[in-house]
N, C-alpha and C positions, 0 to 999 in steps of 0.2 A: 545513465541507463544501467550501469553496473549494479547500482543499489536495487533497481527493479528486478534485475536478473536473479539476485540473491533471494528474492521472495519465494522463488520456486522451492528452495531448500527449507526456508523458515518463513512461513507466511505471516507470523505474528511476532516479529523480533522486538526486542527492547527498543523503545523510542518511537513505536507506533501507537496510535490511539484509536479507540473505538469512535465511530462517528454515527451514532444513532442505533447501531446494532453491532453485535460482536463480529459479524462478517463484513461490515463496511468499515474500512479503516483509512487512516491518513498518516502520512509521515513527512518529515522535512528532510530534504537532501540539499545541503548548501542553501542557495537562495530560492529553491523550488519546493513546492508542495505537491505531493503525489497522493491522490485519493484512489483507492482500489477496493475491489470486492472479492471475497473468497467464496466460490460457489461449488456445490456438489461434494460428493464424498472424495473424489480425487481433487488434488489441489489445482484449481484453475484460477489464475489471477487475471482479473479484468481491470485494466487501468482506466478509470473513469475520467480523470482530469490530471493534467500535468501543467502547472502554471507557475509563473514567477511570483514571489512574495514581495509586496511593496511597490 
């Protein structure tokens, strides 16, 4: 969850990828995949899915 907390400071860090649009993104944290959306003019991170890989 620490990696998700860091998204508040940098919502598009290196190692994250667009998923259909620039504001819908995904990243891998260890064995987990996090999908999130950036909304509005203020940085609001909405975690859509947090699941294990494999």
